[in-house]
C-alpha positions as CSV (number, residue, x, y, z in Angstrom):
1,M,142.9,135.2,155.4
2,N,145.2,134.6,158.3
3,R,148.4,136.5,157.3
4,N,150.5,134.6,160.0
5,L,150.3,131.3,158.2
6,L,151.5,129.9,154.9
7,E,148.3,129.4,152.9
8,S,146.6,129.5,149.6
9,E,143.2,130.4,148.3
10,M,141.8,129.0,145.0
11,R,139.1,130.8,143.0
12,T,137.8,129.1,139.9
13,V,135.8,130.5,137.0
14,R,133.8,127.9,135.2
15,P,132.0,127.8,131.8
16,G,128.2,128.3,131.4
17,A,125.3,130.6,130.5
18,Q,125.3,134.0,128.7
19,A,125.8,137.2,130.7
20,P,123.3,140.1,131.0
21,A,123.8,143.5,129.3
22,R,127.0,145.3,130.3
23,W,128.4,142.1,131.9
24,R,131.0,140.1,129.9
25,A,131.3,136.4,130.4
26,F,134.8,134.8,130.9
27,A,135.2,132.2,128.2
28,C,138.6,131.0,129.3
29,G,137.7,129.1,132.5
30,L,140.3,130.9,134.7
31,A,141.5,129.6,137.9
32,L,143.1,132.3,140.1
33,L,145.2,131.5,143.1
34,A,146.2,134.0,145.8
35,S,149.1,132.8,147.9
36,C,151.0,134.2,150.8
37,M,154.6,133.3,151.7
38,L,156.0,134.8,154.9
39,A,159.7,135.3,155.6
40,A,161.3,135.8,159.0
41,T,159.2,137.5,161.6
42,A,160.5,139.2,164.7
43,G,162.0,136.6,167.1
44,A,161.6,133.8,164.5
45,F,165.2,133.6,163.6
46,V,168.1,136.0,163.2
47,P,170.6,134.7,160.7
48,D,172.9,137.7,160.8
49,L,172.9,140.0,163.8
50,P,175.4,142.5,162.4
51,R,173.5,142.9,159.2
52,L,170.1,143.2,161.0
53,F,171.3,146.1,163.1
54,S,173.5,147.8,160.5
55,A,172.5,151.3,159.6
56,E,173.1,150.5,155.9
57,L,170.2,149.1,153.8
58,T,171.4,146.6,151.2
59,P,169.2,144.7,148.8
60,D,168.3,141.1,149.5
61,P,169.0,139.0,146.4
62,E,166.4,136.4,147.6
63,A,163.5,138.9,147.6
64,K,160.9,138.6,144.8
65,L,160.5,142.4,144.9
66,P,163.3,144.8,146.0
67,A,163.6,144.6,149.8
68,P,166.5,145.3,152.3
69,T,168.2,142.6,154.1
70,R,167.5,144.4,157.3
71,Y,163.9,143.8,158.4
72,S,161.8,142.5,161.4
73,Y,159.0,141.2,159.2
74,R,158.6,140.5,155.5
75,G,155.8,138.8,153.5
76,T,155.3,138.3,149.8
77,H,151.7,137.8,148.4
78,T,151.0,136.8,144.8
79,T,148.0,136.3,142.7
80,V,148.5,134.1,139.7
81,V,146.4,132.6,136.8
82,Q,146.4,128.8,136.7
83,G,148.9,127.6,134.0
84,V,150.7,130.9,133.8
85,K,154.0,131.1,135.6
86,A,154.2,134.9,135.8
87,P,152.2,136.5,138.7
88,L,149.2,138.6,137.8
89,R,150.0,140.8,140.9
90,I,152.6,140.6,143.5
91,R,152.7,142.5,146.8
92,L,155.6,142.9,149.3
93,E,155.0,143.9,152.9
94,A,157.8,144.5,155.3
95,T,158.7,146.3,158.5
96,V,162.2,147.8,158.3
97,P,163.9,149.1,161.5
98,A,165.2,152.3,159.8
99,E,164.2,155.9,159.2
100,L,161.5,156.5,156.6
101,G,163.9,158.8,154.6
102,N,166.5,156.0,154.4
103,V,164.0,153.4,153.3
104,L,162.7,155.8,150.6
105,A,166.2,156.4,149.4
106,F,166.7,152.7,149.2
107,Y,163.6,152.1,147.1
108,R,164.3,155.0,144.8
109,T,167.7,153.6,144.1
110,E,166.8,149.9,143.7
111,L,163.6,150.5,141.7
112,S,165.5,152.8,139.3
113,K,168.1,150.0,138.7
114,L,165.2,147.8,137.6
115,G,163.9,150.4,135.1
116,W,160.9,151.6,137.3
117,Q,160.0,155.1,136.5
118,E,158.6,157.3,139.3
119,Q,155.4,159.1,138.4
120,R,154.8,162.6,139.8
121,D,151.0,162.6,139.6
122,G,149.5,161.9,143.0
123,A,152.8,161.6,144.7
124,V,152.8,162.1,148.5
125,I,156.0,162.6,150.5
126,A,155.5,163.6,154.1
127,A,157.5,163.1,157.3
128,D,155.5,160.1,158.4
129,H,154.2,158.6,155.1
130,V,155.0,158.3,151.4
131,Q,153.0,157.1,148.4
132,L,154.6,156.9,145.0
133,A,153.3,155.4,141.8
134,F,155.7,153.8,139.3
135,A,155.6,152.6,135.7
136,S,157.5,149.3,135.8
137,P,158.5,147.2,132.8
138,L,155.6,144.8,133.6
139,G,152.9,147.3,134.5
140,P,151.8,149.8,137.1
141,A,153.3,149.7,140.6
142,L,152.8,151.5,143.9
143,L,155.1,152.1,146.9
144,E,153.7,153.0,150.3
145,L,155.8,153.8,153.3
146,H,154.6,154.6,156.8
147,R,156.6,155.5,159.9
148,K,155.6,153.3,162.9
149,D,157.3,153.5,166.2
150,S,161.0,153.1,165.5
151,S,160.5,151.3,162.1
152,T,159.1,152.0,158.6
153,T,156.4,149.8,157.1
154,V,156.6,149.0,153.4
155,K,154.0,148.0,151.0
156,L,155.1,147.5,147.4
157,V,152.8,146.3,144.7
158,Q,153.6,145.4,141.0
159,K,151.0,144.5,138.4
160,N,151.6,142.5,135.2
161,A,149.6,144.2,132.4
162,L,150.3,141.4,129.9
163,V,149.0,138.7,132.1
164,A,145.9,140.8,133.0
165,T,145.2,141.4,129.3
166,D,145.5,137.7,128.4
167,A,143.4,136.7,131.4
168,N,140.7,139.2,130.4
169,V,140.8,141.1,133.8
170,M,142.4,144.3,132.6
171,P,140.2,147.3,133.5
172,E,139.3,149.9,130.9
173,P,141.3,153.1,131.0
174,G,140.1,155.3,133.9
175,Q,137.9,152.6,135.3
176,A,137.9,149.6,137.6
177,K,136.7,146.0,136.9
178,L,134.6,143.6,139.0
179,V,134.6,139.8,138.4
180,F,131.7,137.8,139.8
181,A,132.1,134.0,140.0
182,N,129.9,131.2,141.3
183,I,131.5,127.9,142.0
184,S,128.8,126.6,144.3
185,K,126.3,123.8,143.3
186,T,123.3,126.2,143.2
187,D,122.4,129.5,141.7
188,A,123.9,132.7,143.1
189,T,122.9,136.3,142.9
190,L,124.9,139.5,143.1
191,T,123.3,142.9,143.4
192,I,125.5,145.9,142.9
193,N,125.4,149.4,141.3
194,E,121.6,149.0,140.8
195,Q,122.0,145.8,138.9
196,T,121.1,142.2,139.9
197,I,123.0,139.4,138.2
198,K,122.2,135.7,138.6
199,R,124.8,133.0,137.9
200,A,123.8,129.4,137.6
201,A,126.0,126.7,139.1
202,G,128.9,126.0,136.7
203,A,128.3,129.2,134.7
204,H,131.0,131.5,133.4
205,A,132.2,134.2,135.7
206,V,131.2,137.6,134.4
207,S,132.9,141.0,134.6
208,L,131.6,144.6,135.0
209,D,133.4,147.9,134.4
210,L,132.9,150.3,137.3
211,Q,133.7,153.9,137.9
212,P,136.0,154.4,140.9
213,G,134.2,154.7,144.1
214,K,132.4,152.8,146.9
215,Y,129.7,150.3,146.1
216,S,127.3,148.5,148.5
217,Y,126.6,145.0,147.3
218,E,124.8,141.8,148.3
219,M,125.5,138.2,147.4
220,S,122.9,135.5,148.1
221,V,122.5,131.8,147.6
222,P,119.4,129.8,148.5
223,G,119.6,128.3,152.0
224,H,122.3,130.7,153.1
225,P,122.1,134.1,154.7
226,A,122.7,137.0,152.3
227,T,126.1,138.6,152.5
228,T,126.3,142.4,152.4
229,N,129.4,144.6,152.2
230,V,130.9,147.7,150.7
231,L,133.6,147.5,148.0
232,D,135.9,150.5,147.5
233,V,137.4,150.3,144.0
234,A,140.2,152.5,142.6
235,V,141.2,153.3,139.0
236,G,143.0,150.4,137.5
237,D,141.9,147.8,140.1
238,T,140.2,144.5,139.4
239,W,138.3,142.9,142.2
240,E,136.7,139.4,142.4
241,L,133.6,138.5,144.3
242,T,133.1,134.7,144.5
243,V,130.5,132.3,145.9
244,G,132.5,129.3,147.1
245,P,131.8,125.6,146.7
246,D,129.7,125.5,149.9
247,G,127.6,128.5,149.0
248,D,129.4,130.9,151.3
249,A,130.5,134.3,150.0
250,W,134.2,134.6,150.0
251,S,135.9,137.9,151.0
252,P,136.6,140.3,148.1
253,L,139.9,139.5,146.4
254,L,142.0,142.2,144.7
255,L,143.1,140.4,141.5
256,Y,144.9,143.2,139.8
């Protein structure tokens, strides 16, 4: 997906046949939409020069997730379930012309105001990068900061546990989940973790619980070259592999 453009990507789960053992069919006919909305990029427009170059980091009331008004790039990416207003997952990416320590202090202050609780397990705080997990009122969240040139890059992700549970994409505790969908007009096959799963055209999507780790997989549709790749799944993640309407394998999508 070209991150420099305003765009959307629709992934649809349709009803159909029964799933093999260990795979669970989605009965709800989900439609999942990943969207990307980009704010100002460097050189695009500068609405307030004194604010942009101020040493102080103040929160932007227009941001969907906490973000300072001072930035050279900012993008917001959401994954939603069709018919549900609240996002399943929302990710903020930004480049802030400020020291990493100042950006970290900003986020600790602003996230605390929202009731986010910092988790000590797995926390990494170094001179050039930070990784902190949070328990937010909606679900798990993660903050990553990296020092780059004279700026700090920000990646902030928040998941909505209630939406994931209602949409049947919530991983089991300590595991990850994989969703396989076929919205082409022919049969499609996925081979992963020593299993081969076939889905007819119009069949339900199916889900599989996986242990965290890296998995080689292959998706194939008659008349199309097979697609092979490696999926790296972490605890609490839900990924989607989809065969699109034209029979082409879409890139993996991190749903949750």
